[in-house]
C-alpha positions in Angstrom: 0.0 0.0 0.0 1.2 3.5 -0.9 0.3 6.4 1.4 0.4 9.9 0.3 -0.2 12.9 2.7 -1.3 16.5 2.2 -1.7 19.0 4.9 -5.2 18.0 5.7 -5.8 14.5 4.4 -4.2 11.1 4.0 -4.8 8.8 1.1 -4.0 5.1 1.0 -3.7 3.8 -2.5 -4.2 0.0 -3.4 -0.7 0.0 -5.0 2.2 -2.0 -3.9 5.3 0.2 -3.6 7.4 -2.3 -5.7 4.8 -2.1 -8.5 5.6 1.6 -8.9 9.1 0.8 -9.9 8.6 -2.0 -12.4 9.9 0.2 -15.2 11.5 -1.0 -18.4 13.5 1.6 -20.2 16.5 1.0 -22.4 18.7 2.3 -25.2 18.3 0.8 -28.7 21.0 1.5 -31.3 20.1 2.9 -34.6 21.7 4.7 -37.6 20.6 8.3 -37.7 20.7 10.0 -41.1 21.6 13.8 -41.1 20.5 15.7 -44.2 20.7 19.1 -45.5 20.0 20.5 -49.0 23.0 20.5 -51.3 25.1 18.5 -48.8 26.3 14.9 -48.5 24.2 12.9 -46.0 25.9 11.9 -42.8 25.1 8.8 -40.9 25.6 8.9 -37.1 25.4 5.9 -34.8 23.0 6.8 -32.0 20.6 5.4 -29.5 16.9 6.0 -28.9 15.1 5.5 -25.6 12.4 2.8 -25.6 10.3 1.3 -22.8 7.5 1.7 -20.5 7.4 3.6 -17.3 5.0 3.9 -14.4 2.3 6.5 -13.8 -0.8 7.1 -11.7 -3.2 9.9 -11.1 -5.5 10.2 -8.1 -8.3 12.7 -8.7 -9.1 15.3 -6.1 -9.7 19.0 -5.6 -7.7 21.2 -8.0 -5.1 22.1 -5.4 -4.8 18.4 -4.2 -4.0 16.4 -7.3 -1.8 13.4 -6.8 0.1 12.7 -10.0 3.1 10.5 -10.6 4.2 10.1 -14.2 7.6 9.0 -15.6 8.9 8.8 -19.1 11.7 6.8 -20.8 14.1 9.6 -21.5 17.9 10.2 -22.0 19.7 10.6 -18.8 23.2 10.5 -20.2 24.0 12.2 -23.5 26.2 14.8 -25.2 25.8 17.2 -28.1 27.8 16.3 -31.2 28.7 19.1 -33.6 28.8 18.0 -37.2 30.2 19.9 -40.2 28.4 18.9 -43.4 30.2 18.5 -46.7 28.3 20.8 -49.0 28.5 22.3 -52.5 27.8 25.8 -51.2 30.6 28.1 -49.9 29.1 28.8 -46.5 29.7 26.0 -44.0 26.7 24.0 -42.7 26.9 22.8 -39.1 24.4 20.6 -37.3 24.1 19.7 -33.6 22.8 16.2 -32.7 22.0 14.8 -29.3 23.9 11.5 -28.9 22.1 9.4 -26.3 24.3 7.1 -24.1 21.8 6.0 -21.5 18.1 6.1 -20.8 16.0 5.7 -17.7 12.4 6.3 -16.4 12.5 9.9 -15.2 9.7 11.6 -13.3 8.2 14.6 -14.9 8.9 17.7 -13.0 7.3 20.9 -14.4 3.6 21.5 -14.0 1.8 23.3 -16.7 -0.1 26.3 -15.3 -3.7 25.6 -14.7 -3.8 22.4 -16.6 -2.9 19.9 -14.0 -0.5 18.2 -16.5 3.2 17.5 -15.8 5.8 18.0 -18.5 9.5 16.9 -18.5 12.2 19.6 -18.2 15.0 17.4 -19.5 15.7 19.5 -22.5 15.5 22.9 -20.7 19.3 23.1 -20.3 20.3 20.7 -22.9 23.9 22.0 -23.3 24.6 21.6 -19.6 24.0 17.9 -19.2 26.5 15.2 -19.9 
């Protein structure tokens, strides 16, 4: 049983705590094609995140929503700068996220007034590694 508390009430949910963490999220390798007009295509070896993660929502008053939602997202990655080989004189550069590891991550940012949570993983994308 999972218990959640607010200032004025306690809710006991019919969920076993270990069931909340039965997530499956992994990296799957794939060849990513990078294209740009009048440039040679580049192929980069990358990973995508794939799996299923836990979530639940207990309805309540607007100020007492109990939501837990996680997504299979990159947790370890870096940004790779690529210079395209093109026929034009100006250089063409692309930046690609190279995913190294994925995990189920809890969403962290609440959309104003909507009661929906959104992930903030890409907010400071250049700062993570």
